[in-house]
All heavy atoms as TSV, in Angstrom:
chain	resi	resn	atom	element	x	y	z
A	1	MET	N	N	58.288	65.943	-86.312
A	1	MET	CA	C	56.890	65.752	-85.946
A	1	MET	C	C	56.813	65.120	-84.550
A	1	MET	O	O	57.427	64.078	-84.309
A	1	MET	CB	C	56.241	64.826	-86.972
A	1	MET	CG	C	54.747	64.787	-86.952
A	1	MET	SD	S	54.066	66.342	-87.479
A	1	MET	CE	C	52.376	66.096	-87.069
A	2	PRO	N	N	56.037	65.729	-83.629
A	2	PRO	CA	C	55.957	65.167	-82.278
A	2	PRO	C	C	55.129	63.886	-82.239
A	2	PRO	O	O	54.287	63.653	-83.109
A	2	PRO	CB	C	55.295	66.274	-81.471
A	2	PRO	CG	C	54.552	67.080	-82.462
A	2	PRO	CD	C	55.307	66.980	-83.753
A	3	LYS	N	N	55.403	63.099	-81.218
A	3	LYS	CA	C	54.630	61.871	-81.028
A	3	LYS	C	C	53.230	62.228	-80.536
A	3	LYS	O	O	53.033	63.271	-79.911
A	3	LYS	CB	C	55.302	60.993	-79.982
A	3	LYS	CG	C	56.622	60.427	-80.403
A	3	LYS	CD	C	57.122	59.540	-79.282
A	3	LYS	CE	C	58.602	59.288	-79.426
A	3	LYS	NZ	N	59.143	58.627	-78.249
A	4	ILE	N	N	52.273	61.331	-80.798
A	4	ILE	CA	C	50.906	61.521	-80.322
A	4	ILE	C	C	50.770	60.772	-79.008
A	4	ILE	O	O	51.247	59.637	-78.878
A	4	ILE	CB	C	49.888	60.971	-81.346
A	4	ILE	CG1	C	50.104	61.621	-82.705
A	4	ILE	CG2	C	48.466	61.203	-80.880
A	4	ILE	CD1	C	49.381	60.928	-83.832
A	5	LYS	N	N	50.139	61.400	-78.028
A	5	LYS	CA	C	49.940	60.733	-76.743
A	5	LYS	C	C	48.781	59.755	-76.830
A	5	LYS	O	O	47.731	60.058	-77.388
A	5	LYS	CB	C	49.668	61.757	-75.641
A	5	LYS	CG	C	50.919	62.429	-75.138
A	5	LYS	CD	C	50.707	62.971	-73.745
A	5	LYS	CE	C	52.021	63.495	-73.209
A	5	LYS	NZ	N	51.869	64.039	-71.855
A	6	THR	N	N	48.974	58.593	-76.234
A	6	THR	CA	C	47.928	57.581	-76.144
A	6	THR	C	C	47.056	57.892	-74.938
A	6	THR	O	O	47.574	58.258	-73.888
A	6	THR	CB	C	48.554	56.191	-75.960
A	6	THR	OG1	O	49.335	55.892	-77.107
A	6	THR	CG2	C	47.505	55.114	-75.783
A	7	SER	N	N	45.750	57.738	-75.070
A	7	SER	CA	C	44.841	57.855	-73.933
A	7	SER	C	C	45.034	56.626	-73.063
A	7	SER	O	O	44.706	55.514	-73.468
A	7	SER	CB	C	43.398	57.932	-74.419
A	7	SER	OG	O	42.513	57.737	-73.349
A	8	ARG	N	N	45.616	56.822	-71.874
A	8	ARG	CA	C	45.929	55.688	-71.003
A	8	ARG	C	C	44.666	55.001	-70.500
A	8	ARG	O	O	44.641	53.777	-70.305
A	8	ARG	CB	C	46.802	56.135	-69.820
A	8	ARG	CG	C	48.154	56.690	-70.219
A	8	ARG	CD	C	48.907	55.837	-71.241
A	8	ARG	NE	N	49.236	54.533	-70.740
A	8	ARG	CZ	C	49.553	53.474	-71.465
A	8	ARG	NH1	N	49.591	53.586	-72.789
A	8	ARG	NH2	N	49.845	52.318	-70.930
A	9	ALA	N	N	43.613	55.745	-70.295
A	9	ALA	CA	C	42.350	55.156	-69.842
A	9	ALA	C	C	41.811	54.189	-70.893
A	9	ALA	O	O	41.369	53.082	-70.569
A	9	ALA	CB	C	41.333	56.253	-69.567
A	10	ALA	N	N	41.881	54.591	-72.165
A	10	ALA	CA	C	41.399	53.741	-73.250
A	10	ALA	C	C	42.330	52.552	-73.466
A	10	ALA	O	O	41.870	51.443	-73.744
A	10	ALA	CB	C	41.271	54.547	-74.528
A	11	ALA	N	N	43.636	52.769	-73.321
A	11	ALA	CA	C	44.613	51.700	-73.548
A	11	ALA	C	C	44.413	50.549	-72.569
A	11	ALA	O	O	44.691	49.397	-72.898
A	11	ALA	CB	C	46.024	52.250	-73.432
A	12	LYS	N	N	43.920	50.848	-71.361
A	12	LYS	CA	C	43.685	49.808	-70.363
A	12	LYS	C	C	42.400	49.029	-70.646
A	12	LYS	O	O	42.217	47.940	-70.124
A	12	LYS	CB	C	43.610	50.439	-68.975
A	12	LYS	CG	C	44.948	50.977	-68.505
A	12	LYS	CD	C	44.786	51.878	-67.306
A	12	LYS	CE	C	46.122	52.554	-67.011
A	12	LYS	NZ	N	46.000	53.552	-65.936
A	13	ARG	N	N	41.505	49.605	-71.444
A	13	ARG	CA	C	40.195	48.997	-71.668
A	13	ARG	C	C	40.042	48.270	-72.997
A	13	ARG	O	O	39.104	47.498	-73.167
A	13	ARG	CB	C	39.114	50.087	-71.580
A	13	ARG	CG	C	38.884	50.565	-70.171
A	13	ARG	CD	C	38.039	51.821	-70.156
A	13	ARG	NE	N	37.666	52.198	-68.815
A	13	ARG	CZ	C	38.431	52.880	-67.965
A	13	ARG	NH1	N	39.655	53.237	-68.338
A	13	ARG	NH2	N	38.008	53.183	-66.759
A	14	PHE	N	N	40.945	48.517	-73.932
A	14	PHE	CA	C	40.822	47.924	-75.260
A	14	PHE	C	C	42.057	47.110	-75.614
A	14	PHE	O	O	43.163	47.430	-75.194
A	14	PHE	CB	C	40.622	49.015	-76.318
A	14	PHE	CG	C	39.350	49.786	-76.144
A	14	PHE	CD1	C	39.341	50.962	-75.426
A	14	PHE	CD2	C	38.165	49.329	-76.687
A	14	PHE	CE1	C	38.164	51.682	-75.250
A	14	PHE	CE2	C	36.993	50.034	-76.525
A	14	PHE	CZ	C	36.991	51.210	-75.801
A	15	LYS	N	N	41.836	46.045	-76.412
A	15	LYS	CA	C	42.939	45.238	-76.930
A	15	LYS	C	C	42.757	45.114	-78.426
A	15	LYS	O	O	41.641	45.254	-78.937
A	15	LYS	CB	C	42.911	43.842	-76.305
A	15	LYS	CG	C	43.338	43.811	-74.862
A	15	LYS	CD	C	43.507	42.384	-74.381
A	15	LYS	CE	C	44.138	42.371	-73.012
A	15	LYS	NZ	N	43.188	42.239	-71.939
A	16	LYS	N	N	43.841	44.839	-79.112
A	16	LYS	CA	C	43.774	44.674	-80.561
A	16	LYS	C	C	43.778	43.188	-80.892
A	16	LYS	O	O	44.532	42.421	-80.297
A	16	LYS	CB	C	44.966	45.372	-81.214
A	16	LYS	CG	C	44.825	45.549	-82.704
A	16	LYS	CD	C	45.985	46.314	-83.280
A	16	LYS	CE	C	45.603	47.742	-83.546
A	16	LYS	NZ	N	46.603	48.468	-84.313
A	17	THR	N	N	42.955	42.784	-81.858
A	17	THR	CA	C	42.916	41.391	-82.297
A	17	THR	C	C	44.020	41.172	-83.329
A	17	THR	O	O	44.677	42.118	-83.748
A	17	THR	CB	C	41.562	41.050	-82.948
A	17	THR	OG1	O	41.405	41.852	-84.113
A	17	THR	CG2	C	40.411	41.275	-81.985
A	18	GLY	N	N	44.185	39.947	-83.758
A	18	GLY	CA	C	45.183	39.619	-84.762
A	18	GLY	C	C	44.934	40.293	-86.092
A	18	GLY	O	O	45.864	40.603	-86.827
A	19	THR	N	N	43.660	40.559	-86.391
A	19	THR	CA	C	43.323	41.207	-87.660
A	19	THR	C	C	43.309	42.726	-87.552
A	19	THR	O	O	43.005	43.414	-88.513
A	19	THR	CB	C	41.953	40.721	-88.182
A	19	THR	OG1	O	40.974	40.951	-87.159
A	19	THR	CG2	C	41.986	39.267	-88.549
A	20	GLY	N	N	43.594	43.262	-86.353
A	20	GLY	CA	C	43.686	44.708	-86.178
A	20	GLY	C	C	42.435	45.381	-85.673
A	20	GLY	O	O	42.385	46.604	-85.573
A	21	LYS	N	N	41.402	44.603	-85.352
A	21	LYS	CA	C	40.179	45.196	-84.805
A	21	LYS	C	C	40.351	45.412	-83.305
A	21	LYS	O	O	41.173	44.754	-82.668
A	21	LYS	CB	C	38.992	44.270	-85.054
A	21	LYS	CG	C	38.636	44.145	-86.507
A	21	LYS	CD	C	37.515	43.169	-86.711
A	21	LYS	CE	C	37.204	42.992	-88.183
A	21	LYS	NZ	N	36.244	41.917	-88.401
A	22	LEU	N	N	39.562	46.324	-82.739
A	22	LEU	CA	C	39.629	46.591	-81.306
A	22	LEU	C	C	38.542	45.812	-80.588
A	22	LEU	O	O	37.405	45.736	-81.059
A	22	LEU	CB	C	39.473	48.086	-81.041
A	22	LEU	CG	C	40.646	48.959	-81.472
A	22	LEU	CD1	C	40.299	50.422	-81.314
A	22	LEU	CD2	C	41.889	48.633	-80.677
A	23	VAL	N	N	38.894	45.269	-79.431
A	23	VAL	CA	C	37.984	44.455	-78.641
A	23	VAL	C	C	37.746	45.134	-77.307
A	23	VAL	O	O	38.672	45.706	-76.722
A	23	VAL	CB	C	38.583	43.050	-78.430
A	23	VAL	CG1	C	37.754	42.223	-77.499
A	23	VAL	CG2	C	38.731	42.340	-79.757
A	24	ARG	N	N	36.507	45.090	-76.833
A	24	ARG	CA	C	36.159	45.679	-75.541
A	24	ARG	C	C	35.368	44.682	-74.710
A	24	ARG	O	O	34.826	43.708	-75.240
A	24	ARG	CB	C	35.321	46.939	-75.742
A	24	ARG	CG	C	33.946	46.638	-76.330
A	24	ARG	CD	C	33.044	47.852	-76.371
A	24	ARG	NE	N	31.792	47.564	-77.040
A	24	ARG	CZ	C	30.727	47.017	-76.460
A	24	ARG	NH1	N	30.769	46.667	-75.192
A	24	ARG	NH2	N	29.624	46.795	-77.149
A	25	ASN	N	N	35.309	44.942	-73.406
A	25	ASN	CA	C	34.463	44.142	-72.534
A	25	ASN	C	C	33.084	44.777	-72.467
A	25	ASN	O	O	32.938	45.986	-72.684
A	25	ASN	CB	C	35.069	44.044	-71.132
A	25	ASN	CG	C	36.271	43.135	-71.100
A	25	ASN	OD1	O	36.323	42.141	-71.812
A	25	ASN	ND2	N	37.259	43.501	-70.310
A	26	LYS	N	N	32.085	43.985	-72.150
A	26	LYS	CA	C	30.718	44.476	-72.099
A	26	LYS	C	C	30.421	45.120	-70.746
A	26	LYS	O	O	31.036	44.782	-69.743
A	26	LYS	CB	C	29.739	43.341	-72.366
A	26	LYS	CG	C	29.817	42.840	-73.786
A	26	LYS	CD	C	28.847	41.723	-74.039
A	26	LYS	CE	C	28.999	41.199	-75.447
A	26	LYS	NZ	N	28.186	40.005	-75.667
A	27	ALA	N	N	29.471	46.038	-70.746
A	27	ALA	CA	C	29.067	46.741	-69.533
A	27	ALA	C	C	27.938	45.978	-68.827
A	27	ALA	O	O	27.479	44.947	-69.328
A	27	ALA	CB	C	28.606	48.144	-69.893
A	28	TYR	N	N	27.512	46.484	-67.676
A	28	TYR	CA	C	26.358	45.972	-66.900
A	28	TYR	C	C	26.636	44.632	-66.228
A	28	TYR	O	O	25.732	43.818	-66.076
A	28	TYR	CB	C	25.092	45.883	-67.777
A	28	TYR	CG	C	24.794	47.160	-68.506
A	28	TYR	CD1	C	24.889	47.213	-69.894
A	28	TYR	CD2	C	24.462	48.312	-67.807
A	28	TYR	CE1	C	24.634	48.393	-70.568
A	28	TYR	CE2	C	24.213	49.497	-68.478
A	28	TYR	CZ	C	24.296	49.531	-69.856
A	28	TYR	OH	O	24.059	50.693	-70.530
A	29	LYS	N	N	27.862	44.381	-65.819
A	29	LYS	CA	C	28.192	43.116	-65.158
A	29	LYS	C	C	28.758	43.348	-63.751
A	29	LYS	O	O	29.335	42.474	-63.161
A	29	LYS	CB	C	29.199	42.348	-66.030
A	29	LYS	CG	C	29.554	40.935	-65.558
A	29	LYS	CD	C	28.379	39.995	-65.560
A	29	LYS	CE	C	28.753	38.562	-65.300
A	29	LYS	NZ	N	29.203	38.265	-63.960
A	30	SER	N	N	28.622	44.570	-63.213
A	30	SER	CA	C	29.285	44.866	-61.945
A	30	SER	C	C	28.380	44.731	-60.718
A	30	SER	O	O	28.834	44.275	-59.678
A	30	SER	CB	C	29.908	46.255	-61.986
A	30	SER	OG	O	28.919	47.211	-62.310
A	31	HIS	N	N	27.120	45.137	-60.800
A	31	HIS	CA	C	26.240	45.042	-59.631
A	31	HIS	C	C	24.790	44.896	-60.078
A	31	HIS	O	O	24.488	44.963	-61.268
A	31	HIS	CB	C	26.423	46.254	-58.703
A	31	HIS	CG	C	26.098	47.551	-59.354
A	31	HIS	ND1	N	24.899	48.188	-59.220
A	31	HIS	CD2	C	26.829	48.347	-60.179
A	31	HIS	CE1	C	24.906	49.314	-59.921
A	31	HIS	NE2	N	26.068	49.425	-60.520
A	32	ILE	N	N	23.904	44.659	-59.115
A	32	ILE	CA	C	22.479	44.346	-59.357
A	32	ILE	C	C	22.374	43.161	-60.314
A	32	ILE	O	O	21.741	43.221	-61.365
A	32	ILE	CB	C	21.687	45.573	-59.878
A	32	ILE	CG1	C	22.016	46.829	-59.076
A	32	ILE	CG2	C	20.182	45.320	-59.789
A	32	ILE	CD1	C	21.380	48.103	-59.606
A	33	LEU	N	N	23.014	42.070	-59.927
A	33	LEU	CA	C	23.049	40.890	-60.788
A	33	LEU	C	C	21.922	39.908	-60.485
A	33	LEU	O	O	21.710	38.964	-61.243
A	33	LEU	CB	C	24.402	40.192	-60.639
A	33	LEU	CG	C	25.618	41.029	-61.043
A	33	LEU	CD1	C	26.895	40.302	-60.694
A	33	LEU	CD2	C	25.579	41.380	-62.506
A	34	THR	N	N	21.199	40.122	-59.384
A	34	THR	CA	C	20.166	39.163	-58.982
A	34	THR	C	C	19.001	39.124	-59.961
A	34	THR	O	O	18.428	38.067	-60.199
A	34	THR	CB	C	19.632	39.498	-57.583
A	34	THR	OG1	O	19.286	40.876	-57.535
A	34	THR	CG2	C	20.677	39.202	-56.526
A	35	LYS	N	N	18.644	40.263	-60.535
A	35	LYS	CA	C	17.495	40.290	-61.450
A	35	LYS	C	C	17.866	39.925	-62.884
A	35	LYS	O	O	16.995	39.773	-63.721
A	35	LYS	CB	C	16.818	41.661	-61.420
A	35	LYS	CG	C	17.668	42.814	-61.886
A	35	LYS	CD	C	16.883	44.114	-61.946
A	35	LYS	CE	C	16.849	44.804	-60.610
A	35	LYS	NZ	N	16.290	46.164	-60.697
A	36	LYS	N	N	19.161	39.783	-63.158
A	36	LYS	CA	C	19.597	39.407	-64.508
A	36	LYS	C	C	19.661	37.882	-64.615
A	36	LYS	O	O	20.108	37.217	-63.687
A	36	LYS	CB	C	20.968	40.021	-64.814
A	36	LYS	CG	C	20.915	41.527	-64.900
A	36	LYS	CD	C	22.254	42.168	-64.959
A	36	LYS	CE	C	22.108	43.674	-64.858
A	36	LYS	NZ	N	23.314	44.326	-64.385
A	37	SER	N	N	19.254	37.368	-65.764
A	37	SER	CA	C	19.234	35.918	-65.946
A	37	SER	C	C	20.657	35.379	-66.107
A	37	SER	O	O	21.575	36.114	-66.444
A	37	SER	CB	C	18.412	35.561	-67.186
A	37	SER	OG	O	19.083	35.993	-68.348
A	38	GLN	N	N	20.803	34.075	-65.859
A	38	GLN	CA	C	22.108	33.421	-66.001
A	38	GLN	C	C	22.639	33.570	-67.411
A	38	GLN	O	O	23.819	33.816	-67.623
A	38	GLN	CB	C	21.992	31.931	-65.657
A	38	GLN	CG	C	22.010	31.644	-64.173
A	38	GLN	CD	C	23.282	32.132	-63.511
A	38	GLN	OE1	O	23.255	33.025	-62.680
A	38	GLN	NE2	N	24.400	31.553	-63.883
A	39	LYS	N	N	21.752	33.422	-68.391
A	39	LYS	CA	C	22.150	33.521	-69.794
A	39	LYS	C	C	22.694	34.920	-70.101
A	39	LYS	O	O	23.711	35.064	-70.780
A	39	LYS	CB	C	20.958	33.223	-70.689
A	39	LYS	CG	C	21.266	33.263	-72.167
A	39	LYS	CD	C	20.034	32.967	-72.999
A	39	LYS	CE	C	20.352	33.043	-74.466
A	39	LYS	NZ	N	19.155	32.781	-75.288
A	40	ARG	N	N	22.007	35.926	-69.572
A	40	ARG	CA	C	22.435	37.311	-69.795
A	40	ARG	C	C	23.790	37.576	-69.164
A	40	ARG	O	O	24.685	38.165	-69.778
A	40	ARG	CB	C	21.382	38.248	-69.217
A	40	ARG	CG	C	21.605	39.708	-69.508
A	40	ARG	CD	C	20.406	40.491	-69.045
A	40	ARG	NE	N	20.676	41.898	-68.961
A	40	ARG	CZ	C	19.893	42.765	-68.338
A	40	ARG	NH1	N	18.794	42.354	-67.735
A	40	ARG	NH2	N	20.198	44.036	-68.297
A	41	LYS	N	N	23.978	37.117	-67.936
A	41	LYS	CA	C	25.258	37.309	-67.234
A	41	LYS	C	C	26.389	36.553	-67.913
A	41	LYS	O	O	27.510	37.050	-68.023
A	41	LYS	CB	C	25.133	36.873	-65.774
A	41	LYS	CG	C	24.283	37.814	-64.942
A	41	LYS	CD	C	24.337	37.456	-63.487
A	41	LYS	CE	C	23.353	36.377	-63.129
A	41	LYS	NZ	N	23.233	36.191	-61.669
A	42	ARG	N	N	26.087	35.366	-68.400
A	42	ARG	CA	C	27.079	34.548	-69.108
A	42	ARG	C	C	27.538	35.245	-70.391
A	42	ARG	O	O	28.723	35.267	-70.714
A	42	ARG	CB	C	26.465	33.179	-69.409
A	42	ARG	CG	C	27.423	32.154	-69.948
A	42	ARG	CD	C	26.826	30.752	-69.890
A	42	ARG	NE	N	25.569	30.640	-70.607
A	42	ARG	CZ	C	24.397	30.358	-70.019
A	42	ARG	NH1	N	24.301	30.201	-68.706
A	42	ARG	NH2	N	23.305	30.233	-70.740
A	43	ASN	N	N	26.594	35.830	-71.120
A	43	ASN	CA	C	26.931	36.521	-72.363
A	43	ASN	C	C	27.681	37.836	-72.123
A	43	ASN	O	O	28.432	38.273	-72.983
A	43	ASN	CB	C	25.671	36.777	-73.189
A	43	ASN	CG	C	25.163	35.512	-73.845
A	43	ASN	OD1	O	25.941	34.613	-74.159
A	43	ASN	ND2	N	23.855	35.409	-74.031
A	44	LEU	N	N	27.494	38.432	-70.948
A	44	LEU	CA	C	28.213	39.667	-70.616
A	44	LEU	C	C	29.684	39.414	-70.322
A	44	LEU	O	O	30.488	40.338	-70.356
A	44	LEU	CB	C	27.553	40.353	-69.410
A	44	LEU	CG	C	26.212	41.031	-69.678
A	44	LEU	CD1	C	25.587	41.478	-68.374
A	44	LEU	CD2	C	26.355	42.201	-70.624
A	45	ARG	N	N	30.054	38.166	-70.036
A	45	ARG	CA	C	31.454	37.832	-69.773
A	45	ARG	C	C	32.314	37.940	-71.020
A	45	ARG	O	O	33.486	38.245	-70.949
A	45	ARG	CB	C	31.566	36.392	-69.261
A	45	ARG	CG	C	31.325	36.236	-67.792
A	45	ARG	CD	C	31.589	34.783	-67.407
A	45	ARG	NE	N	30.512	34.299	-66.567
A	45	ARG	CZ	C	30.000	33.074	-66.603
A	45	ARG	NH1	N	30.469	32.191	-67.478
A	45	ARG	NH2	N	29.042	32.720	-65.786
A	46	LYS	N	N	31.712	37.675	-72.160
A	46	LYS	CA	C	32.465	37.633	-73.411
A	46	LYS	C	C	32.831	39.036	-73.874
A	46	LYS	O	O	32.091	39.988	-73.641
A	46	LYS	CB	C	31.622	36.958	-74.494
A	46	LYS	CG	C	31.194	35.549	-74.154
A	46	LYS	CD	C	30.203	35.049	-75.160
A	46	LYS	CE	C	29.628	33.713	-74.735
A	46	LYS	NZ	N	28.488	33.339	-75.573
A	47	SER	N	N	33.970	39.144	-74.544
A	47	SER	CA	C	34.346	40.436	-75.126
A	47	SER	C	C	33.734	40.540	-76.511
A	47	SER	O	O	33.306	39.550	-77.091
A	47	SER	CB	C	35.859	40.565	-75.195
A	47	SER	OG	O	36.404	39.513	-75.943
A	48	THR	N	N	33.689	41.758	-77.024
A	48	THR	CA	C	33.079	41.991	-78.326
A	48	THR	C	C	33.890	43.027	-79.101
A	48	THR	O	O	34.580	43.850	-78.497
A	48	THR	CB	C	31.610	42.463	-78.175
A	48	THR	OG1	O	31.033	42.626	-79.448
A	48	THR	CG2	C	31.501	43.759	-77.413
A	49	VAL	N	N	33.808	42.983	-80.416
A	49	VAL	CA	C	34.523	43.931	-81.278
A	49	VAL	C	C	33.789	45.264	-81.234
A	49	VAL	O	O	32.557	45.295	-81.230
A	49	VAL	CB	C	34.585	43.393	-82.726
A	49	VAL	CG1	C	35.223	44.399	-83.657
A	49	VAL	CG2	C	35.346	42.085	-82.760
A	50	ILE	N	N	34.539	46.377	-81.198
A	50	ILE	CA	C	33.882	47.687	-81.147
A	50	ILE	C	C	33.179	47.974	-82.467
A	50	ILE	O	O	33.559	47.474	-83.514
A	50	ILE	CB	C	34.857	48.837	-80.795
A	50	ILE	CG1	C	35.911	49.045	-81.871
A	50	ILE	CG2	C	35.479	48.635	-79.445
A	50	ILE	CD1	C	36.593	50.374	-81.771
A	51	ASP	N	N	32.146	48.800	-82.381
A	51	ASP	CA	C	31.344	49.141	-83.546
A	51	ASP	C	C	32.151	49.988	-84.526
A	51	ASP	O	O	33.018	50.773	-84.128
A	51	ASP	CB	C	30.104	49.918	-83.082
A	51	ASP	CG	C	29.048	49.983	-84.154
A	51	ASP	OD1	O	28.521	48.939	-84.549
A	51	ASP	OD2	O	28.777	51.098	-84.618
A	52	ALA	N	N	31.863	49.847	-85.790
A	52	ALA	CA	C	32.590	50.563	-86.840
A	52	ALA	C	C	32.423	52.077	-86.713
A	52	ALA	O	O	33.319	52.836	-87.099
A	52	ALA	CB	C	32.111	50.100	-88.208
A	53	THR	N	N	31.296	52.530	-86.163
A	53	THR	CA	C	31.056	53.973	-86.011
A	53	THR	C	C	32.016	54.600	-85.005
A	53	THR	O	O	32.313	55.793	-85.089
A	53	THR	CB	C	29.609	54.251	-85.564
A	53	THR	OG1	O	29.344	53.516	-84.369
A	53	THR	CG2	C	28.629	53.861	-86.633
A	54	ASN	N	N	32.514	53.815	-84.041
A	54	ASN	CA	C	33.447	54.329	-83.033
A	54	ASN	C	C	34.901	54.083	-83.401
A	54	ASN	O	O	35.794	54.632	-82.762
A	54	ASN	CB	C	33.183	53.662	-81.677
A	54	ASN	CG	C	31.805	53.962	-81.158
A	54	ASN	OD1	O	31.299	55.065	-81.324
A	54	ASN	ND2	N	31.179	52.988	-80.536
A	55	ALA	N	N	35.150	53.271	-84.400
A	55	ALA	CA	C	36.520	52.846	-84.719
A	55	ALA	C	C	37.433	54.015	-85.066
A	55	ALA	O	O	38.586	54.043	-84.636
A	55	ALA	CB	C	36.494	51.839	-85.855
A	56	GLY	N	N	36.930	54.995	-85.786
A	56	GLY	CA	C	37.744	56.145	-86.175
A	56	GLY	C	C	38.226	56.944	-84.987
A	56	GLY	O	O	39.401	57.323	-84.899
A	57	ASN	N	N	37.325	57.201	-84.051
A	57	ASN	CA	C	37.687	57.944	-82.840
A	57	ASN	C	C	38.667	57.157	-81.987
A	57	ASN	O	O	39.580	57.731	-81.380
A	57	ASN	CB	C	36.443	58.275	-82.014
A	57	ASN	CG	C	35.596	59.342	-82.658
A	57	ASN	OD1	O	36.114	60.180	-83.403
A	57	ASN	ND2	N	34.312	59.327	-82.411
A	58	MET	N	N	38.484	55.851	-81.929
A	58	MET	CA	C	39.357	55.009	-81.117
A	58	MET	C	C	40.770	54.985	-81.700
A	58	MET	O	O	41.749	54.956	-80.968
A	58	MET	CB	C	38.812	53.595	-81.005
A	58	MET	CG	C	37.477	53.504	-80.307
A	58	MET	SD	S	37.381	54.428	-78.778
A	58	MET	CE	C	38.556	53.586	-77.806
A	59	ARG	N	N	40.897	55.012	-83.009
A	59	ARG	CA	C	42.220	55.036	-83.660
A	59	ARG	C	C	42.974	56.320	-83.296
A	59	ARG	O	O	44.188	56.321	-83.169
A	59	ARG	CB	C	42.071	54.960	-85.175
A	59	ARG	CG	C	41.479	53.674	-85.661
A	59	ARG	CD	C	42.517	52.642	-86.020
A	59	ARG	NE	N	41.876	51.397	-86.406
A	59	ARG	CZ	C	41.907	50.275	-85.707
A	59	ARG	NH1	N	42.577	50.222	-84.577
A	59	ARG	NH2	N	41.294	49.204	-86.117
A	60	LYS	N	N	42.214	57.431	-83.144
A	60	LYS	CA	C	42.844	58.703	-82.769
A	60	LYS	C	C	43.421	58.663	-81.356
A	60	LYS	O	O	44.511	59.163	-81.115
A	60	LYS	CB	C	41.818	59.831	-82.854
A	60	LYS	CG	C	41.726	60.467	-84.193
A	60	LYS	CD	C	40.771	61.645	-84.154
A	60	LYS	CE	C	40.287	61.964	-85.559
A	60	LYS	NZ	N	39.127	62.837	-85.576
A	61	ILE	N	N	42.662	58.092	-80.418
A	61	ILE	CA	C	43.133	58.104	-79.023
A	61	ILE	C	C	44.039	56.920	-78.693
A	61	ILE	O	O	44.675	56.910	-77.652
A	61	ILE	CB	C	41.966	58.214	-78.017
A	61	ILE	CG1	C	41.041	57.010	-78.069
A	61	ILE	CG2	C	41.198	59.493	-78.237
A	61	ILE	CD1	C	39.995	57.005	-76.984
A	62	LEU	N	N	44.096	55.939	-79.599
A	62	LEU	CA	C	44.992	54.788	-79.427
A	62	LEU	C	C	45.887	54.634	-80.657
A	62	LEU	O	O	45.785	53.645	-81.384
A	62	LEU	CB	C	44.178	53.506	-79.213
A	62	LEU	CG	C	43.304	53.466	-77.965
A	62	LEU	CD1	C	42.335	52.313	-78.048
A	62	LEU	CD2	C	44.156	53.379	-76.724
A	63	PRO	N	N	46.763	55.587	-80.927
A	63	PRO	CA	C	47.525	55.556	-82.173
A	63	PRO	C	C	48.520	54.410	-82.275
A	63	PRO	O	O	48.837	53.968	-83.368
A	63	PRO	CB	C	48.238	56.905	-82.197
A	63	PRO	CG	C	48.307	57.332	-80.787
A	63	PRO	CD	C	47.098	56.765	-80.124
A	64	TYR	N	N	49.045	53.924	-81.149
A	64	TYR	CA	C	50.112	52.899	-81.200
A	64	TYR	C	C	49.653	51.540	-80.712
A	64	TYR	O	O	50.451	50.643	-80.547
A	64	TYR	CB	C	51.321	53.376	-80.386
A	64	TYR	CG	C	51.780	54.740	-80.833
A	64	TYR	CD1	C	51.580	55.860	-80.038
A	64	TYR	CD2	C	52.402	54.892	-82.070
A	64	TYR	CE1	C	51.993	57.104	-80.462
A	64	TYR	CE2	C	52.813	56.136	-82.504
A	64	TYR	CZ	C	52.604	57.251	-81.693
A	64	TYR	OH	O	53.002	58.481	-82.124
A	65	LEU	N	N	48.371	51.376	-80.465
A	65	LEU	CA	C	47.863	50.086	-79.972
A	65	LEU	C	C	47.722	49.099	-81.119
A	65	LEU	O	O	47.385	49.453	-82.219
A	65	LEU	CB	C	46.521	50.282	-79.271
A	65	LEU	CG	C	45.997	49.058	-78.536
A	65	LEU	CD1	C	46.851	48.764	-77.319
A	65	LEU	CD2	C	44.568	49.272	-78.117
């Protein structure tokens, strides 16, 4: 049986937690930050667990992560 290729783009963007969940960084933190509140920008710094609806697809493209 051949090995499955990992999506390198996804591998650079996601990490696995100790319990096996995938973690991602939040979007909308790169530019046009003047109109966003401090609280909003502060909360965008934190990483978050990916949604369960996407977890199946992510497991396919990240088989060894």
